[in-house]
C-alpha positions, 0 to 999 in steps of 0.5 A: 500500500505504501508503495503505489501511495509514494508513486502519486506523490512522486508524480506530482513532483515529478511533473516539474520539469527542471530546465537546464540554466545553462544549456536550456535543454531538459536535464536528463534525470528529470525526463526519465523521471517524467517518462517513469511516472508516464509509465506508471500513469498508464499502468494504473489506468490498464488497472483501473479498467481491469477492476471496472471490467471485473465490477461492472453489473452488466443490464440486459435491457432498458426497455420499460415493462409498458413499452413491451407488448404482450405477457411480462415475465416474472424474471423481467428484473432479474438483470436488476437485482444486484440493486437490491442490497445497494438500495435496501436501508435507502429511503431516497434514490436520485437518478441523474442524467449528463444530458436531458435529450437522450432516448436511452438515458430516458428509457432506463430511467423508466425501467428503473423507476419502475423496477423501484417501484414494483420490487422495492417499495418506492411510491413516489417519483419527484421530477426536476419540474414544479410542484404544483403543475406534477401534483395537479396533473396526478390528481387528473390522471384518471381523467387525462390521456397519459401524454397530457398528464406528462405535458401538463406535469413535467418540462418539455425536455421530457415531452419525449416518446421514451418517456411516455411508457411511465406515464401510461404506467402511472396511470395504470398504477393509478387503478391499483392498491399500489399507485406511483404517485407523480409530484415535482421539486422545482419553484420556476414560473408557473404554466397555463395548465395548472393556472386553470387547474387552481382557477376551477378548483377556487372556484368552488369556493369562491369564484373572485379568488379564481379570477384573482388567482390566475391575474396574480400567477400571470403577473408573477410570470410576467415578473421573470422576465423584467429588466427594469430594476425600479418597476420590480422593486415596486410590484414586488411587495404588491405580489407578495401580498396577493399571495399572503391573500391566498394562503389565508383564502386556503387556510379558512377553506381547508375542508372545502378545498379537500372535499373537491379531491377526496382522493387526493389529501395532498393537494391542500398541502401541495397548494400552501407549499406552492403558495409559500414558493412564490413568495420565497421566490420573490423575496430571493430569486426574481431579483437576480433574474431582474438583475440579469436581464439588466445585465448587471453582472449576469454571471454573478446573476446566474450563480446566485438565482442557480443557488437560490432555485438548487437551495429551494428544490432541496427544500421542498424535496425535504418537505416531501419526505419529512412531511407530506410523505414521511412514510414513502420511500421516494425516487428523485429524476434530474440532471447530473448537477442537481442531484450530485452529492457535493457540488461545492466540492467539483474541482472544476463545473460549467455553472451554465455561463462559463467554467467555475472553480469555486461552485456553490452547493446544488439540491443534492449537497443542500438536503438535511443531513438525514436525507443525504445519509438516506440519499443513494446517487446514480449518475448517468453518462455514455461513451458516444452518440448524440442527444437533443439540446434543450432547443431544436438542434442535437448535439454530439458527445465530443471524442475522444475521451481523455484517458483515465476519464470516467468515459474512458474508464466505464467503456472499459467494462464492455457492456452496452448497458452496465452499472457500477457500484462506488460505495462499497469499493475500499482505497487500492491501487485498483480503485483509487481513481474513484478517490482521485480527480477524473474528468467527465462530460456533462452534456456530453461536451462539458469537461467537468473535473471531480473525484467522482466518489464524492459526487455519486454512489453509483453510475449508470453507463451506456455506451451509445445515445441517440437523441429522444423522439420529441412529442411537442413543441421544444419549451425555452431554455431556462436562463439561468442554469441552461436546462430545465 
């Protein structure tokens, strides 16, 4: 053990190549040391790849159950049984993805959700999408088509053919005694389907409050686009006052509102939470958006707003786990950036504006300590192929991969789809790659540097990805994070 640790130390010093002050040529002894280090590093990479090949768990299929025609065999999840001992004591599983627009990422995650729900008792699915929208859509799951439920509940980047089986599954399971509950974590903006849902709901008690809610929500959405700081400062207190009025309205009419949706007792606490989210965002997040559009220190505003968004998502996740669904296990669906465990310890990340060596914490790190301990975080990466951007364009995974990078090492596993657990590995020469800085590509093109074991508990790796098949018009980019 001491020998290989010394080699790591020698590597750092040997890389400082000394030039002769007399001749200007590289000192021969130093050059020899550099060659030795290079050979040692090459030997390490070979050893790392051997370990990956031995320990990677092949996954035989990423085709979701509801996309398969005909009967389902009893051993449909035989290839995922290795997850049971890893997750048996975990109340939360977070499923990341390097990009939002990859067909194989979406299909693999849908199948994982089905497995976790059917065989491991995970009953709640929380998307990186708005809490109110997802919960309202779930309350109407028996009335809308699966495609309409999808479009009303989650962001447009997931309005794709590969995610549709998930919503067919949610609709199917809603008729059973073991439903998969759909909800969200995010706090950005609002949408017409949600406004219409709450307007109809409130009108059963007070039509004037229904009309006022729709007007306030559309005003709130408009505020996000302001580039006039004085106008925002003038209107912000008025908006907060209106949301406090709605809070009082809900408090005074809980029983009547609950009677409208007796099968969904979660709706009243959800609307209370959403109203508080609105106030919190008006008091913190929105001013950074206004300054961003006004051109006032745009990179700083982007980082501050992004941090606040993740802070609010973490607060919502904690509320779901500790208050709304304290006896249920939760699956989180989002980008690697949001779910990873310690984003503030990333050596280099891309923050949506540029590369950053001093990153902020994101949702996964901002969870309460008890939830962080209870959370198994899975990062998704791919070796080659392309995916949709959050626009009409597609983007190719950049090649070649750096030797010793996450993509380079996991490719050595040799399977089209594979999983690698990091939590059971002890520090030794064959595993030192996960304890030392590694490059991995966000969105397939942005090289980020991290200690991978600090960020993920497991890695799901797909050799080749393709763009998802879109079902509808693409929503615009989130101006803060570059993703929805």
